[in-house]
C-alpha positions as CSV (number, residue, x, y, z in Angstrom):
1,M,12.8,-15.6,-19.9
2,S,9.3,-14.7,-22.0
3,L,5.8,-14.3,-20.1
4,P,3.0,-16.5,-20.4
5,L,0.8,-14.1,-21.6
6,A,-0.7,-17.3,-23.6
7,S,-2.7,-17.7,-20.5
8,E,-3.6,-14.1,-20.3
9,K,-7.3,-13.4,-21.0
10,R,-7.5,-9.6,-21.8
11,L,-10.4,-7.4,-21.1
12,F,-9.5,-4.3,-23.7
13,S,-8.1,-3.8,-26.9
14,P,-4.7,-2.6,-27.0
15,S,-4.2,0.6,-29.2
16,Q,-2.0,0.1,-32.6
17,P,1.7,2.4,-31.2
18,R,2.3,5.1,-34.3
19,A,5.2,4.9,-35.6
20,D,6.7,7.8,-33.4
21,A,4.8,6.4,-30.2
22,I,7.1,6.6,-27.0
23,P,9.0,3.5,-26.3
24,L,8.3,3.1,-22.4
25,I,8.7,0.2,-20.3
26,F,6.6,-0.2,-17.3
27,A,7.9,-2.6,-14.6
28,F,6.9,-4.5,-11.2
29,P,9.6,-5.3,-9.1
30,N,8.5,-8.8,-8.0
31,E,7.5,-11.5,-10.1
32,Y,5.4,-11.4,-12.7
33,S,3.0,-14.2,-11.1
34,V,2.7,-11.6,-8.0
35,G,2.7,-8.2,-10.0
36,I,0.1,-10.1,-12.9
37,T,-2.3,-9.9,-9.4
38,S,-1.8,-5.8,-8.6
39,L,-4.7,-3.9,-9.5
40,G,-2.9,-0.9,-10.0
41,Y,-0.4,-2.4,-11.7
42,Q,-3.0,-3.6,-14.4
43,V,-5.0,-0.6,-14.4
44,V,-1.9,1.9,-15.1
45,W,-0.5,-1.0,-18.3
46,A,-3.6,-0.6,-19.8
47,T,-4.0,2.5,-19.5
48,L,-1.0,3.7,-21.2
49,A,-1.6,0.4,-23.3
50,L,-4.6,2.1,-25.0
51,R,-2.9,5.1,-25.9
52,D,-1.3,5.5,-29.3
53,D,1.2,7.5,-28.8
54,V,2.9,5.2,-26.4
55,A,4.1,1.6,-26.8
56,V,4.8,0.0,-23.4
57,S,6.0,-2.8,-23.1
58,R,5.7,-5.0,-19.1
59,C,8.7,-5.8,-17.6
60,F,8.9,-8.1,-14.4
61,T,11.4,-9.9,-12.2
62,D,11.2,-13.1,-14.0
63,G,10.7,-12.5,-17.7
64,S,9.3,-9.4,-20.1
65,E,7.9,-8.4,-22.9
66,P,9.9,-7.6,-26.1
67,L,12.0,-4.5,-24.6
68,P,12.9,-1.4,-26.7
69,A,16.4,-1.0,-27.5
70,T,16.4,2.6,-26.6
71,P,13.3,3.0,-24.5
72,E,12.4,6.8,-23.1
73,L,10.6,6.5,-20.4
74,L,11.3,3.6,-17.6
75,G,8.1,3.0,-15.0
76,F,7.9,1.2,-11.8
77,S,4.8,0.5,-9.8
78,V,5.6,0.0,-6.0
79,S,3.7,-1.3,-3.7
80,W,5.9,-2.9,-1.2
81,E,8.9,-1.4,0.7
82,L,11.5,-4.1,0.0
83,D,11.1,-4.9,-3.2
84,Y,13.6,-1.4,-3.9
85,V,15.8,-4.3,-4.0
86,N,14.0,-5.3,-7.2
87,I,13.7,-1.6,-8.6
88,L,17.8,-1.4,-8.2
89,Q,18.4,-4.9,-9.9
90,T,16.1,-4.0,-12.9
91,L,17.8,-1.0,-13.6
92,E,21.4,-2.3,-13.7
93,E,19.8,-5.4,-16.1
94,L,18.5,-3.0,-18.3
95,E,22.3,-0.8,-17.7
96,V,20.4,2.9,-16.8
97,P,22.3,4.1,-13.4
98,I,20.8,3.1,-10.7
99,W,21.5,6.9,-9.2
100,A,19.6,9.9,-11.3
101,T,22.5,12.3,-11.3
102,E,24.3,9.7,-13.2
103,R,22.3,9.5,-15.9
104,T,22.6,11.6,-18.9
105,D,20.2,12.6,-22.3
106,D,21.2,8.8,-23.4
107,H,18.9,6.8,-20.5
108,P,15.3,6.8,-20.2
109,L,13.8,9.0,-17.6
110,V,12.9,6.5,-14.4
111,F,9.0,7.3,-12.6
112,G,7.6,5.6,-10.6
113,G,4.4,5.6,-8.5
114,G,1.9,3.7,-5.6
115,P,1.3,3.6,-2.2
116,V,4.9,3.8,-1.3
117,L,6.2,6.1,-3.2
118,T,3.4,8.4,-2.8
119,A,3.4,8.1,1.2
120,N,6.9,8.7,1.2
121,P,9.1,8.9,-1.7
122,E,12.4,10.0,-0.1
123,P,14.2,6.9,1.0
124,F,13.6,6.1,-3.0
125,A,14.3,9.7,-4.1
126,D,18.2,9.7,-5.5
127,F,16.9,6.5,-7.4
128,F,13.8,8.0,-9.2
129,D,14.1,11.2,-11.8
130,V,10.3,11.5,-11.4
131,V,7.6,10.5,-8.8
132,L,3.8,10.5,-9.5
133,L,2.3,11.3,-6.1
134,G,-1.8,10.0,-6.3
135,D,-4.3,8.3,-8.2
136,G,-2.9,7.2,-11.9
137,E,-6.9,8.0,-13.2
138,L,-5.6,11.7,-12.7
139,L,-1.7,11.7,-13.4
140,L,-1.0,9.2,-16.0
141,D,-2.4,11.1,-19.0
142,E,-0.8,14.8,-17.9
143,F,2.4,12.8,-17.6
144,I,2.8,11.8,-20.9
145,Q,1.3,14.5,-22.2
146,A,3.3,17.2,-20.4
147,Y,6.3,14.9,-21.7
148,Q,5.3,15.3,-25.4
149,Q,5.3,18.6,-25.1
150,V,9.5,18.4,-24.1
151,R,10.3,15.7,-25.8
152,Q,13.0,16.2,-27.9
153,S,14.5,18.4,-25.1
154,D,17.1,17.7,-23.0
155,R,16.9,15.9,-20.0
156,Q,17.0,18.9,-17.6
157,T,14.2,21.1,-20.0
158,Q,12.6,17.8,-19.3
159,L,12.6,17.5,-15.3
160,Q,11.5,21.4,-15.0
161,H,8.6,21.3,-17.0
162,L,7.6,17.8,-15.4
163,A,7.7,19.4,-12.1
164,S,5.6,22.2,-13.2
165,V,2.8,20.0,-13.3
166,P,0.3,19.0,-10.4
167,G,1.5,15.7,-8.2
168,I,4.5,15.3,-10.5
169,Y,7.6,14.9,-7.8
170,V,11.0,15.7,-9.3
171,P,13.5,14.8,-6.2
172,S,16.9,16.7,-7.9
173,L,14.6,19.7,-8.0
174,Y,14.7,20.4,-4.3
175,D,17.7,20.6,-1.7
176,V,17.6,18.9,1.6
177,S,19.8,20.3,4.2
178,Y,20.1,19.0,8.0
179,E,21.2,20.5,11.1
180,S,23.8,17.8,10.9
181,P,24.9,15.1,9.0
182,S,23.3,12.7,11.4
183,G,20.9,15.2,12.4
184,A,17.5,16.2,11.6
185,I,16.2,17.8,8.7
186,R,16.5,21.7,8.4
187,A,14.9,22.8,5.1
188,I,13.3,21.5,2.3
189,E,13.8,23.7,-0.6
190,P,12.7,24.0,-4.2
191,K,16.4,25.1,-6.5
192,H,14.1,27.8,-8.8
193,A,11.7,29.7,-8.5
194,A,9.2,27.5,-10.8
195,V,9.3,24.7,-9.1
196,P,6.6,24.4,-6.4
197,A,7.2,24.8,-2.7
198,T,5.1,21.8,-1.9
199,V,3.6,18.7,-4.3
200,V,0.1,17.9,-4.2
201,K,-1.2,14.6,-4.3
202,Q,-3.9,14.1,-6.5
203,T,-6.5,12.4,-6.0
204,Y,-9.4,10.6,-8.5
205,R,-13.1,11.8,-6.6
206,G,-15.1,9.7,-9.4
207,N,-17.4,7.4,-8.4
208,T,-16.2,4.4,-11.1
209,L,-12.8,2.5,-9.2
210,S,-10.5,0.5,-10.5
211,T,-11.3,-3.1,-12.4
212,S,-9.2,-5.9,-13.7
213,T,-7.4,-5.8,-17.0
214,V,-6.3,-8.9,-17.5
215,V,-7.4,-12.2,-16.2
216,T,-4.7,-15.3,-16.1
217,E,-4.2,-18.7,-14.4
218,K,-0.8,-17.8,-13.6
219,A,-1.7,-15.0,-11.1
220,A,-1.2,-15.3,-7.5
221,W,-4.7,-15.6,-7.1
222,E,-5.3,-17.8,-9.7
223,N,-8.2,-16.3,-12.7
224,I,-9.7,-13.7,-10.3
225,Y,-11.0,-10.6,-11.9
226,M,-10.8,-8.0,-9.2
227,V,-13.3,-5.3,-8.6
228,E,-12.3,-2.1,-6.6
229,V,-15.5,-1.8,-4.4
230,V,-14.4,1.1,-2.5
231,R,-11.5,2.9,-1.9
232,S,-10.4,4.9,1.0
233,C,-12.3,3.7,4.2
234,P,-14.8,6.0,6.7
235,E,-13.4,4.9,10.1
236,L,-10.0,6.0,9.7
237,C,-7.9,4.0,12.3
238,R,-4.9,6.4,13.2
239,F,-2.2,4.3,12.5
240,C,-3.9,3.1,8.4
241,L,-2.3,4.2,5.1
242,A,-5.1,2.8,3.6
243,S,-7.5,5.2,5.6
244,Y,-5.8,8.3,5.5
245,L,-3.6,8.6,2.3
246,T,-6.3,7.6,-0.2
247,L,-9.2,10.1,1.9
248,P,-12.4,10.7,1.2
249,F,-13.8,7.7,0.9
250,R,-15.5,6.8,-2.6
251,P,-18.0,3.8,-3.1
252,A,-18.3,2.8,-6.2
253,D,-21.5,3.8,-8.2
254,L,-23.7,-0.2,-8.0
255,D,-25.8,0.4,-10.9
256,E,-23.1,2.5,-13.5
257,S,-20.3,0.9,-12.4
258,L,-20.2,-1.9,-10.1
259,I,-22.5,-4.2,-11.6
260,P,-21.4,-4.2,-15.1
261,A,-17.9,-4.3,-14.0
262,I,-18.7,-7.6,-12.8
263,E,-21.1,-8.8,-15.8
264,K,-17.7,-8.2,-17.6
265,G,-15.7,-9.7,-15.9
266,L,-17.7,-12.8,-15.5
267,Q,-17.5,-13.3,-19.7
268,V,-14.3,-14.2,-19.1
269,T,-14.3,-16.0,-15.6
270,D,-16.1,-17.9,-12.7
271,R,-13.7,-16.1,-10.0
272,I,-14.7,-12.5,-8.5
273,G,-12.6,-10.5,-6.0
274,L,-14.3,-7.5,-4.0
275,L,-11.7,-5.3,-3.6
276,G,-11.6,-2.1,-0.8
277,A,-10.2,-1.3,2.8
278,S,-13.8,-1.7,3.7
279,V,-16.1,-3.1,1.3
280,T,-18.8,-3.9,3.2
281,Q,-19.3,0.0,4.2
282,H,-20.2,0.6,0.7
283,P,-24.0,2.0,1.1
284,E,-25.7,0.0,-0.9
285,F,-23.8,-3.6,-0.1
286,D,-27.0,-5.4,0.7
287,R,-27.9,-4.8,-2.3
288,L,-24.6,-6.0,-4.0
289,L,-25.6,-9.4,-1.8
290,D,-28.9,-10.1,-3.2
291,Y,-27.6,-9.4,-6.8
292,L,-24.9,-11.8,-6.1
293,N,-27.4,-14.2,-4.7
294,R,-29.2,-14.6,-8.4
295,P,-29.8,-18.2,-9.0
296,Q,-27.6,-17.5,-12.6
297,F,-24.7,-16.6,-10.2
298,E,-25.0,-20.1,-8.3
299,Q,-21.3,-20.9,-9.3
300,V,-19.2,-18.3,-9.7
301,R,-16.8,-17.9,-6.8
302,I,-16.8,-14.9,-4.5
303,S,-13.5,-13.5,-3.0
304,L,-13.6,-11.1,-0.4
305,A,-11.4,-8.3,1.5
306,S,-11.4,-7.9,4.8
307,V,-14.6,-6.1,6.0
308,R,-15.9,-4.1,9.2
309,T,-16.2,-6.8,12.3
310,N,-20.1,-5.1,12.6
311,T,-21.4,-5.6,9.2
312,V,-21.0,-9.3,9.6
313,T,-24.0,-10.7,8.9
314,Q,-25.6,-14.4,8.6
315,K,-26.6,-13.2,5.3
316,L,-23.2,-12.2,4.1
317,A,-21.6,-15.2,5.4
318,Q,-24.3,-17.5,3.4
319,T,-23.6,-15.3,0.8
320,L,-19.8,-16.1,0.9
321,V,-20.8,-20.1,1.5
322,N,-23.2,-20.1,-1.1
323,H,-19.9,-19.1,-3.4
324,D,-17.1,-21.5,-2.6
325,T,-15.5,-19.4,0.3
326,R,-15.4,-20.6,4.0
327,S,-13.5,-18.3,5.7
328,I,-13.9,-14.0,6.3
329,T,-11.4,-12.1,7.4
330,I,-11.9,-8.9,10.0
331,A,-9.8,-6.4,11.1
332,V,-9.8,-5.9,15.3
333,E,-6.5,-4.6,15.8
334,S,-6.8,-5.6,19.7
335,G,-9.3,-7.3,22.5
336,S,-8.8,-3.8,24.6
337,E,-11.6,-1.5,24.3
338,R,-9.4,1.4,25.5
339,V,-6.4,1.0,23.2
340,R,-9.3,0.8,20.1
341,R,-10.5,4.5,21.3
342,I,-6.5,5.2,21.3
343,I,-6.5,4.3,17.7
344,N,-10.3,5.4,16.6
345,K,-11.3,1.8,16.1
346,K,-14.9,2.0,16.5
347,L,-16.1,-1.3,18.1
348,Q,-17.3,-2.6,20.9
349,T,-16.0,-6.5,22.4
350,D,-19.5,-7.9,21.4
351,E,-19.7,-7.1,18.4
352,I,-16.5,-9.2,17.8
353,A,-18.0,-12.1,19.6
354,E,-21.4,-11.6,17.2
355,A,-19.5,-11.7,13.9
356,A,-18.0,-14.9,15.2
357,I,-21.6,-16.2,15.9
358,N,-23.1,-14.5,12.8
359,A,-20.2,-16.2,10.5
360,K,-20.4,-19.8,11.9
361,A,-24.5,-18.9,12.1
362,G,-24.3,-18.3,8.5
363,G,-21.8,-21.7,7.7
364,L,-18.4,-20.1,7.6
365,S,-15.7,-22.9,8.7
366,N,-12.7,-20.2,9.3
367,M,-12.5,-16.7,10.8
368,K,-9.4,-14.7,10.3
369,L,-8.8,-12.1,13.1
370,Y,-6.2,-9.4,12.4
371,G,-4.2,-7.7,15.3
372,M,-1.6,-5.6,16.1
373,V,0.9,-5.6,19.5
374,G,3.2,-2.0,20.2
375,I,0.3,0.5,19.9
376,P,1.0,3.5,21.7
377,G,-0.1,3.6,24.9
378,E,-0.6,-0.3,25.3
379,T,0.0,-2.2,28.1
380,R,0.2,-5.4,29.4
381,D,-3.6,-5.4,30.6
382,D,-4.1,-4.9,27.1
383,L,-2.5,-7.8,26.0
384,D,-4.8,-10.1,28.2
385,Q,-7.7,-8.3,27.3
386,T,-6.7,-9.7,23.5
387,V,-6.0,-13.0,24.8
388,E,-9.6,-12.6,26.9
389,M,-11.1,-12.1,23.8
390,M,-9.7,-14.5,21.6
391,L,-10.7,-17.3,24.3
392,A,-14.6,-16.0,24.5
393,V,-14.8,-15.9,20.8
394,K,-13.6,-19.1,20.6
395,K,-16.6,-20.2,23.1
396,G,-19.0,-18.7,21.5
397,A,-18.6,-20.2,18.2
398,P,-17.4,-23.2,18.9
399,G,-16.4,-25.3,15.8
400,L,-15.6,-22.1,14.0
401,R,-11.4,-22.1,13.2
402,L,-9.7,-18.8,14.4
403,T,-7.3,-17.2,13.5
404,L,-5.1,-14.0,14.8
405,G,-2.6,-12.7,12.6
406,C,-0.6,-9.9,14.4
407,S,1.7,-7.2,13.1
408,T,3.3,-5.3,15.1
409,F,2.8,-1.4,14.8
410,V,4.5,0.6,12.4
411,P,4.5,4.8,11.6
412,K,3.1,5.5,8.3
413,A,3.5,8.9,6.6
414,H,0.0,11.2,6.5
415,T,-1.5,9.6,9.3
416,P,-1.9,10.5,12.5
417,F,0.7,8.2,14.4
418,Q,3.6,9.2,11.7
419,W,4.8,10.9,15.0
420,M,5.5,7.8,16.7
421,G,7.7,5.2,16.8
422,V,7.9,1.5,17.0
423,N,7.9,-0.2,20.4
424,P,11.3,-1.8,21.5
425,D,9.4,-4.4,23.1
426,G,7.2,-5.7,20.3
427,D,8.7,-9.2,19.8
428,K,8.4,-9.7,23.5
429,R,4.8,-9.0,22.7
430,L,4.1,-10.9,20.3
431,K,5.8,-14.0,21.4
432,L,3.4,-14.0,24.8
433,L,0.3,-14.1,22.6
434,Q,1.7,-17.2,20.8
435,K,2.8,-18.6,24.6
436,R,-0.8,-18.0,25.5
437,L,-3.0,-18.6,22.3
438,R,-1.5,-21.6,20.3
439,P,-2.0,-23.9,23.5
440,Q,-6.1,-22.7,23.3
441,G,-5.8,-24.5,19.9
442,I,-6.1,-20.6,18.1
443,D,-3.6,-20.2,15.3
444,F,-1.4,-17.0,16.2
445,R,0.2,-15.9,13.0
446,P,2.7,-13.1,13.7
447,E,4.1,-11.1,11.2
448,S,8.5,-10.5,11.9
449,Y,9.2,-7.8,14.0
450,K,12.1,-7.3,12.5
451,W,11.1,-6.7,9.2
452,S,8.6,-4.4,10.6
453,V,11.4,-2.3,11.9
454,I,12.9,-2.3,8.6
455,Q,9.4,-1.1,7.0
456,A,9.2,1.4,9.9
457,L,13.0,2.6,8.7
458,I,12.0,3.0,4.8
459,S,8.5,4.2,5.7
460,R,10.2,7.3,7.7
461,G,13.2,7.8,6.3
462,D,14.7,10.5,4.6
463,R,17.2,11.0,1.8
464,R,20.2,9.9,3.5
465,L,18.7,6.1,3.5
466,S,19.3,5.6,-0.1
467,K,23.4,5.3,0.5
468,L,22.1,2.5,3.1
469,L,19.5,1.0,0.7
470,E,22.0,0.4,-1.8
471,L,24.9,-0.3,0.3
472,T,23.0,-3.3,2.2
473,R,22.1,-4.7,-0.9
474,H,25.5,-5.3,-1.5
475,Y,25.9,-6.4,2.3
476,G,23.1,-9.4,0.8
477,D,19.7,-7.8,2.4
478,S,19.6,-9.4,5.1
479,L,18.5,-8.4,8.6
480,G,21.5,-8.3,9.7
481,S,23.3,-6.2,6.5
482,Y,20.7,-2.8,7.6
483,R,23.0,-2.5,10.8
484,R,26.0,-3.4,9.3
485,A,25.3,-0.3,6.6
486,F,24.3,1.7,9.3
487,K,27.7,1.1,11.1
488,T,29.8,1.2,7.9
489,L,27.8,5.0,7.5
490,D,28.5,5.7,10.7
491,G,28.3,9.6,11.2
492,Q,26.5,10.3,7.7
493,L,23.0,9.9,8.9
494,P,21.3,9.3,12.2
495,D,20.6,5.7,13.5
496,M,18.5,3.2,13.4
497,E,17.1,4.8,16.8
498,F,16.1,7.6,15.3
499,Y,14.1,6.4,12.3
500,V,12.2,3.7,13.7
501,H,11.9,3.7,17.9
502,E,11.9,7.4,18.5
503,R,8.9,10.0,18.6
504,W,9.4,12.3,17.1
505,S,7.9,16.2,18.5
506,C,5.2,17.5,16.6
507,D,7.4,20.7,15.1
508,R,10.1,18.6,13.5
509,L,10.5,19.0,9.8
510,L,9.5,15.3,8.1
511,P,11.1,13.7,5.5
512,W,7.7,14.5,3.5
513,H,7.2,17.4,4.8
514,H,7.0,19.3,1.1
515,I,3.9,16.6,0.0
516,Q,0.9,17.7,0.6
517,G,-1.5,14.3,1.5
518,P,-5.1,14.4,1.7
519,L,-5.1,16.3,5.0
520,P,-2.9,18.7,6.4
521,A,-0.1,18.5,9.4
522,K,-2.2,20.4,11.3
523,T,-5.0,17.9,11.4
524,L,-3.2,15.1,11.3
525,E,-1.2,16.3,15.2
526,Q,-5.0,17.2,16.5
527,H,-6.2,13.4,15.8
528,L,-2.5,12.4,17.2
529,N,-3.9,14.5,20.2
530,E,-7.4,13.0,20.6
531,A,-5.9,9.3,20.4
532,L,-3.4,10.4,23.5
533,L,-6.2,11.3,25.6
534,H,-6.5,7.1,25.9
535,A,-3.6,6.4,26.2
536,E,-1.1,6.3,29.4
537,P,-0.3,9.9,31.1
538,Q,3.3,9.5,29.9
539,L,2.4,9.4,26.0
540,C,0.6,12.8,26.7
541,S,3.7,14.9,28.0
């Protein structure tokens, strides 16, 4: 199926590939409307398309550009764990073996990047020849340049050379041993002396951040031009991958980067999306609001990512209303101040109520709050406090429509809670909140607990999961397929409890032990210990 390219408005001019350009397929393992809405995918595609030594073709699950007959490189941008099914499907459709060990010199090198692979590539390690760990601003050019140097060499020479580049991880060049087939990891060691024992995630530290390279009505967010206002988050909530994995916190330069980017986007659309884990904590955000409130931008529609609760001012609400937005989203996690101390959420309950009052006073009609159950140390009393908080907010801002979107805690690599497990009572806790809030007129929207379990399985998984993932796909990729696959592979890998619910000791060798994130494990352990000081005594043992 062909892509709806006629609707695209490109904000860059691709280079004309040289005759000897590298034929490269860059895939997003989902539909076009989803992939083209990914700012990371857009930026990487444009970066490749601007090089005259690369001939890049885009590929999605529902269509592609004309593809090269013999691609040398096949890349995937991975931003959601469960998209692995589409990765395997795409490989098969392109007649590329799904297992890296079965590929020959006649097959393209399969590489991947994105937050999922950067955090923990191990469950997918056997599917990829190369993984790019970190920010594309640094890695892409280094990757292409290194590949050019060994382009005519055999596959093994290519992989060994690429492994010497900082941030480029070649899984096949590492041996992983286990205490037993179903036990913990014993060691992760490079196969050759020239292969680094630790691969360091690459971090772009500049203050010119990402912006859309294409705008289209076919995107999931129709005709939106996306601007990355900040990268990372200064709050460091202890469960949050978006904070810890992308450190340090970097705001885009307002005058040199942010405003020129917005002006560029307004040449092709009247819809601007301001993105970032904590947009309103840009040090000059108030001045950005003043800029957007100029009369010439009256017809511009502004969309805003989730914002820090105590930055919801009446001025912010009025700005959003004036630009055709009626809702704002804040992340509160819990109504319990004790739980918020556990996760390092620097937020008081009265600040949540004040945010709602300011939102309504500024003219907004809806407020969505993000919550979470199953946070380590959470008790029934903490759930009661979440209910009380929501009812108090409703009473304090009558007429403001409230939605509580609620997920179950999932441990993520490179965060202080990477050692903690999913609470097996998470589903019951979601149902309890639903039972108590919906009759009170609060729109409660729980995320699936069962899929949170699968997300945790993949986020804490090791290489032994690759066989399970491939088997699950053949069983139908349903929730029951995972348990069926575990039963089939009994004795060949640990059980679901090991990966998902078990609390791991801090001296255990983690699957991502050989991958260095922004903070060392000892620092993350210190942050965990600080969290446990506020938790129940049994969690501190």
